[in-house]
C-alpha positions in Angstrom: 0.0 -0.1 -0.2 1.4 3.3 -1.1 1.3 6.4 1.5 -0.3 8.7 -1.4 -3.3 6.3 -1.1 -3.5 7.3 2.5 -3.5 11.1 2.1 -7.4 11.7 1.6 -7.9 9.8 5.2 -5.4 11.3 7.1 -7.1 14.8 7.3 -10.1 13.1 8.3 -8.4 11.0 11.2 -6.6 14.0 12.6 -10.1 15.7 12.7 -11.7 12.7 14.4 -8.7 12.4 16.8 -9.9 15.7 18.5 -13.1 13.8 19.8 -11.1 11.0 21.5 -11.1 12.9 25.1 -15.0 13.2 24.5 -15.3 9.4 23.8 -13.1 8.7 26.8 -15.3 10.9 29.2 -18.5 9.4 27.7 -17.3 5.9 28.5 -16.1 6.9 32.1 -19.3 8.6 32.7 -21.2 5.5 31.8 -18.9 3.1 33.5 -19.2 5.4 36.6 -22.9 5.3 36.9 -23.0 1.7 35.9 -20.7 0.6 38.8 -22.8 2.7 41.4 -26.0 1.1 40.2 -24.4 -2.4 40.6 -22.6 -1.5 43.9 -25.8 0.1 45.4 -27.6 -3.1 44.4 -25.3 -5.4 45.8 -24.4 -3.8 49.1 -27.3 -2.1 50.0 -29.6 -3.2 52.6 -32.7 -5.2 51.8 -35.6 -3.7 53.6 -38.7 -5.7 55.0 -41.8 -5.3 52.8 -44.3 -3.1 54.8 -48.1 -2.9 53.3 -49.0 0.2 55.3 -46.0 2.0 54.0 -46.0 0.6 50.6 -49.6 2.1 50.3 -50.1 5.3 47.9 -50.1 8.4 49.9 -52.3 11.0 49.1 -52.1 14.3 50.9 -52.1 12.4 54.2 -55.6 10.6 53.7 -55.8 7.2 52.7 -57.0 6.5 49.1 -61.0 5.8 49.0 -61.4 5.1 45.5 -59.5 3.8 42.5 -56.9 6.2 41.0 -57.6 6.1 37.5 -61.0 8.0 37.3 -62.3 9.4 34.0 -62.2 12.9 33.3 -64.7 15.2 31.3 -63.3 15.7 27.9 -64.0 19.3 28.6 -61.1 19.6 31.3 -58.7 18.6 28.3 -60.3 21.0 26.0 -59.9 23.7 28.4 -56.3 23.2 28.9 -55.7 22.7 25.3 -57.4 26.1 24.6 -55.2 27.9 27.3 -52.1 26.6 26.0 -53.4 27.7 22.4 -54.3 31.2 23.2 -51.5 31.7 25.6 -48.9 31.0 23.0 -50.6 33.2 20.7 -50.6 36.0 23.0 -46.8 35.6 23.6 -46.5 36.5 19.9 -47.4 39.8 21.1 -44.6 40.8 23.3 -41.8 40.6 19.9 -44.7 43.2 18.1 -44.5 45.7 21.2 -40.8 45.6 20.9 -40.4 46.1 17.1 -43.7 48.5 17.1 -41.3 51.6 16.9 -40.0 50.6 13.2 -43.0 51.0 10.8 -46.0 51.8 12.9 -48.7 51.9 10.4 -47.6 48.4 9.0 -47.3 46.7 12.3 -50.4 48.1 13.7 -52.7 46.8 10.7 -50.7 43.3 10.9 -51.3 43.0 14.6 -55.1 44.1 14.0 -55.5 41.4 11.9 -53.6 39.1 14.2 -55.8 39.9 17.1 -59.1 39.9 14.7 -58.0 36.1 14.0 -57.6 35.2 17.8 -60.8 36.7 18.6 -62.5 34.8 16.0 -61.0 31.7 17.5 -62.1 32.9 20.9 -65.6 33.7 19.6 -65.6 30.0 18.1 -64.7 28.4 21.3 -67.4 30.4 23.0 -70.3 29.8 20.5 -69.4 26.1 20.5 -69.6 25.9 24.3 -66.3 24.4 24.9 -65.8 26.1 27.9 -69.5 25.6 29.7 -69.0 23.7 32.7 -72.7 23.4 33.3 -73.9 19.6 33.0 -75.2 18.4 30.0 
């Protein structure tokens, strides 16, 4: 094999050599974590089980019913709507910062944005998505 055949590979090898310390630290970190887990499992004391202490703890009261209760879809709908409108309102802050540049264009653009936001809010109210009354 000729030395000239290795010329295109040598720059790549020298660039990859810069990542050897990172690889060594990654291997060291994984080995350290694994060693600690194994050592704690082998050397740790095995506690006796206690049904009272193993019971679920809910605000100092013993659990009365099953933890897997069904929630109304309206609960999730209100949460999603809050996130949606909250994120849209976040877009008002960069607009307020940039407002001093071209006032007329940005003002009309924000009126359109707030109008679309209002139409979405009106649609949600009209459909009764936030009405908590029993149906």
